[in-house]
N, C-alpha and C positions, 0 to 999 in steps of 0.2 A: 787550692793548688796555685802555684805561681804561673803567671802568664809566660808563654813562649817569648823569647827575646824579640823576635820580629813583630809580634803582636804588641808587646809593650812599647816598642818604638813607635808604632802607629798610634797607639793610645796617647803617648806623650806629644806627638805631633798635633793631635786634636785638642790638646790642652794649652796650645800657644795662642797668642792674640789674633792669629789669622781666623780663629773660630769664635763665634759669639759667646757671650757669658752664659746664656741658657744652655747651650750645648755643653760647655765645660762643666756647668753645675750638674747636669744629668750624668755625665761620665764620672764625676767625682762621687756622686751618690752611689753609683754602682760599685766603685772602688771601696767606699766606706762600708758598704753592706757586704763586702766579700763575695760579690756576684761575679766570680772569675769566669764561670761558664758563659754567662750572658755577655761579658766583655769579649771573650774569645769569639763567640758567634758574631758579635757586632763588628769585630775588627780583623778577623783572620784573613780576609780578602777584600778586594774592591768589588762593589756591586757591579755585576757584569752588564755591559751594554750589549744586548744581543741583536739579532736581526729585526726584532720587533720593537726594540727600545729597552727601557728599564722596567723592572718589577721587583719589589721587595717589601719587607716589613718596615714600617716607619719607625724612626728613632735616630739617635745619634750613632755615628759609626760609619766606617768606610763600606760596610756591607749592609747598609740600611738606606732606605729612601728618605732623603732629607735635602735641605736647600743646597748642600755642598755636592753631593753625588748628582743631584739634578743639574746643578750649575755646571759641573765639569762636562756632563753629557751635552748640555745645551751649547756650551762654548765649542766643543768639538764639532757639533752640527753647524754652528755658525761658520767655523773655519772651512768646513767642507762646502757649504753653500757659496761662500765667497770665492773659493777655488773653482767651483763648477759653473758659476755665472759671473765671470769677470765683466766689469764695465756695464753692469746692469743694475737697475733698482731691484733689490731682492725683497720679496714680501713673503710673510708667513701668516698662517691663521692658527689660533689657539683656542681650544675648548677644554672643558673639564666636566667631570661627573659629580656625583653627590658625596664622594668619599671625604672623610675627614682630611683636612689640609689641602684638598684639591684646589679651592680658589686661591689659596696662598701660593701653592706651587705654580699655578698658572700665571700669577702676577710676577713671580720670580723669573720664570722662563721669558715672559714678555719683556721684563727689564733687561735681561741679558741680550736677547735678540736686538732690542732697540739700542742698547749700549754699543752694539757692534755695527750700528748704522743700518739695521734691517727694519723695514716697515712691518708693523705687527697689527693684524686684525684680531682683536681679543673679544671673545663673546662676553656679553655683560652679565651672564649667569650661566648655570649649567646647561649643557646641550648634548644631545646624543652624538656618538661618533659618526653615523651616516651623514648628519648635517655638516659636520666638520669636513668630511670628504667632499661634499658638494661645495662648500664655501671655498675650499682651496682652488677649485677650478673656476667657480663663479667670479672670484675676485682676482684671478690671474696670479695666484701665489706659486712660488717655486717649491714650497714645503709647508708643513704644518705639524701640529702635535696635539694629542689629547692627554690630559692628566687623568689616568684611570688605572685600575688593576683588574679590569674586566669583572669576572664573577668570583674573584677570590674573597676570602674572609675579610672582616673589617680592619684587621691589623695591617693590611697591605695597601700600597698605592704604587703607581707606576707612570709610565711615560711612553706612549706609542707615537711613532714618527711616520709621517706620510710624505710622499713626493708630489711633484706638480700634476700628476694625473689623478690625485685624490686617493691613491692606493698606498697601502703600507709599502715601505721601501723594499725593493728586491735587488738582485744582482744587476749591475755591480755596485750600486749605491750603498746597499746594506753593509757590505764588507768594507767599503771605503770609509763610510761614516765611523764604523768601529775602529778603524785604524786612526782616524783623527781624534776620536774620543780617547783612545789609549795613549795618545801623545800628550794629553793634558796631565802633567805630572804633579801639579800643585794647584790649590785653590787660588793662589796668587795670579794664575794665568786666566782666571775667570773675570770677565768684566761685569760686575754686579751693578755698575752705575747706570741706571735707566735714563733714557732720553724720552721724556713724556711726549714730546712733539712727534715721535715716531709710533706711538701707540694709539690706535683708532678703535674705539668701542663699536661693536656690531651686535645686532640682536634681531629685533622685530622685522627689519627689512629683509634680512637673509631668511628668516622664517617664512615670510610671505613668498619669496622667490622659490624656496624649497617646496612649499605646498603647491604652488602653481606648476612647477616642473613635474611634481609627482602626479598631479591630475592629468597632465599630458600623456603620461605613460599608461594610463588606464586602457587595457586591451578591449574590455567589453563592458562599457558603462551600463548597458541595458541589463546585463546580468546582475549588477549591483542593485539596480532599481527593482528588479524582481525579488531580490533578497534583502531589501533595505532594512527590514525589521528583524534581521537575524539577531538573536539574543546573545550578545558578546559580553563576557566578563574579562576585564583587563586589569593586570597589576604591573606596575613598574618596579615592584620590590624595593621601594624607597629610592629609586634611581632617576636618571635623567629622562627616561622614556615618557614621564608625565608631561614634559614640555612639548611633546611632539605627537605621540601615538593617538591619544583620544581625539585631538583636533584633526589629525590627518584622516582618521577613520570617518569623522563627521564630514570633512571636505569631500571625501569620496562618495558620501551619500548614505552611510550607515547611520540609522536613527535610533538604535537601541543598544548603546554601548554603556556599560556600567563599570566603574572603576572600584577596585577594592580599597575602600577609604582608609582602612588600617595601614595600608602600605602605599598610600598616595603621596604622602609628604616626604620629600627627599631627606634622608637621614643617613649619615655615614656610619652610624653604629648598627644599621640594619636590625632594629630591635626585635622584629618578629620572626627572624630566621637565623639559623646558624651560619649559613653561607648564601649569598644572593645569586645562586645559580639556578636559572629557570628550567634546567634539565633535571633537577632533583625534585622528587615528590614533596619533600618537606618544605621547600621554598614555594611550591605551588599550592600548598594545602589550603590556605585561606581562600584563594581564588576558587579552588575546586569545591570547597564548602559553600561558598556563595553561589556558585553555579548550580549546585545541587538544590539549594534552597529556592532559587529563582527559576528553575527549569530552563537554564541557559542552553544554547546550542554549541557554544565554542568558548574556550578559555585561552587567553593569550597572556604571556608574561615576558618581560625583557629584563636583562641584567643591568647593572648600574650605568653602563655607558650605552645601553640599548643597541648593541650590535649582535646580540644573541637572543634568540626567541625560543620560548617553550610553548607547546601547543597541547591542549587537552580537548578530547572529544568523547562522546558516548559510544560504547561498542554496541553490538546487536542485542545485548541483554539490558541495555540502558545504564550500564555502569561507566563511570568516568575513568578514562585511561589517558596516559600521556603518550604522545607519539614520539618515537625516537627520531634521530636525524635521518635515517634511511627512509622512514615512512613519510615524514614531513617533506623531504626533498622529492620523493616520488610524486607526491600530490602537487607540489609547486611546479615541478617539471611538466607533469601531465597537463596542468592548467595552462602554463605558458605556451606550450606547443599546440594543444588542441584549440585553445581560444584564438590564437593567431590564425590557425587554419580555418576555424569556423567563421571568423569575421573577415577573412580575405586579406589579412595583413602580412601574409607570408607568401613568397613566390613558390611555385611548384618545385623549383630546384632545391629550395631550402628544406622543404618537407617531402622530398621524394620518397623517403623511407618512413614517413609518418605512419602509414598504415601498419607497419610492423609493431608500433607501440600503441596504436589507437584504432584497431580494426576489429576488436572483439576476439582476437586470437587468444586461445587459452593460455593461462599463465605458464603451463609447462612447455608451450611451444615457442616461447620467446624469452630472451634474457630479461632480467629484472633491472630496471634503473633504480639506483639507490644512492642515498647520501650525497646529494648535490650540494657542495659547499660553495656558496657565493662569498668568497673572501674579499678582502680589500684589494688584493692584487691579481686575482684570477678566478675563474669558475672551474671547479673540479668535480668530476664525476667518479664515483667509486662503484665498481661492478661487483656485486656480492652473489651473483649466480654461482660463481666459485671464486676462491681467493688465490687462484694460481697467479703467479707473477711472471707470465710469459706472454709472448707475442704483443708487446707494447702495453701490457697491463700495468707496467711500472709507471706509465703516464697517469694512471688513475689512483695511485696508492697514497699520495701525500695527504695526511689528515690535516685539515685546516684547524688552527688553534681555537678559533671562536665559533666552531660549529656552523650550523645553518644561519648565515647572517641575513639581515634585511638587504634590500637592494641599495647597497652603499653608493652614494653619490648620484643615484638616479641616472645612470648612463645607459642609453639605448644600445650603444655599441657593445656593452658588456653582455647584454641579453643576446645580441646577435652572435657574439663570440661563443656564448653557451650553445647556441644552435649548431655551430660548427662542431663543438665538442660532442654534442648529442649524436651527430652523424658519425663521428669517429667511433663513439661508443657502440652504436648500432652495428657498424662493420666488425668491430672486435667481437661483439656478442654473436654475430652470425658465424664468424670463423670458429668460435668455440663450440657453437651448436653443431657445426659440420664435423668437428673432430669427435664429438660425442656419438655420432651416428654409428651403429654397429657395423663392423666390417664382416663381409661374407666371403668365405674362401671359395 
């Protein structure tokens, strides 16, 4: 079939000297093979820069993740940063995961930032997203990005953008950045000429600071000492978690952590899974098999950029089961609140309603806390006692893209903000319980 005129025009643009020879050769190969459907999909639109950044299949084309779509997005972000922070030294941090082309995309982004006069802290190798979030604030950066497509299949890559608080961009910055990116009409507007003097390599020093900060957030070290030999099986599913999770568990004091060796080496092809999503049974199967063989107590898995965690435990029959987001979040929430209460780290006003959630009250007598999403920009609680969207329940409904995330950026204030949300949730639950009481005439 013939290409639509507007698509053919875009294809022709990508066959001009503005684009490198390899890109042009790949496009011509598709033309020669009569792959009009593939060309249409690659060129029918421009890869959209959304509120979280870019994400798409890698390859040549305006609707693909490549140096040019990445470059236009980065140039738009540069323009917005210079507008937002006039007369300041602007600094950004960049990390990447294990996906194919992630290191190259990170270098391209660093080059564009530096070419625009922006100081770049570039991690020397793959690192998890939570460490990038920490680095932004630790190094006093105004922004940052991670090259990743999260848990998507191997064909994908992407670009997540963060603000100076270490969180993914939110209003008004998300919309404003999109406006600036959409103003970039041509790759000619992208400054690909890097300034090496503006690019600073970081790595082990930030790792050490991250580990030290994480240890400071331990609520109950004595509990870890009592359970130090907990038999933990961990898999990074070929991702960046291998650089952080095993060492951090050891730093906390866990002495019996085993890594799934078949998935320990970073590999953008993710050869042992169809999709590196730790919420899926198939991605966790090797870890579950190892746990069964070694009589483990706990299975943990992270996605390629290690901001999504999957958890496996034994049920009361001894069978391995995966916890869903609601279950994992309920356990994490209960631990955060009860441990702070138990160790005297919370004031009474903070936990004034704690007995409602932790007094042995029957499950039917109290609302259920579920699906606590610690996202990069907020802490969200979802109330699943019922799914009515009334009396403020809309505050609890937004599903976070990356599920139950780790404690991104290691920010105590975020934990405290969650406690406020917890109190709001309790009040909402109490109102709902009151409405459910039978009315007597």
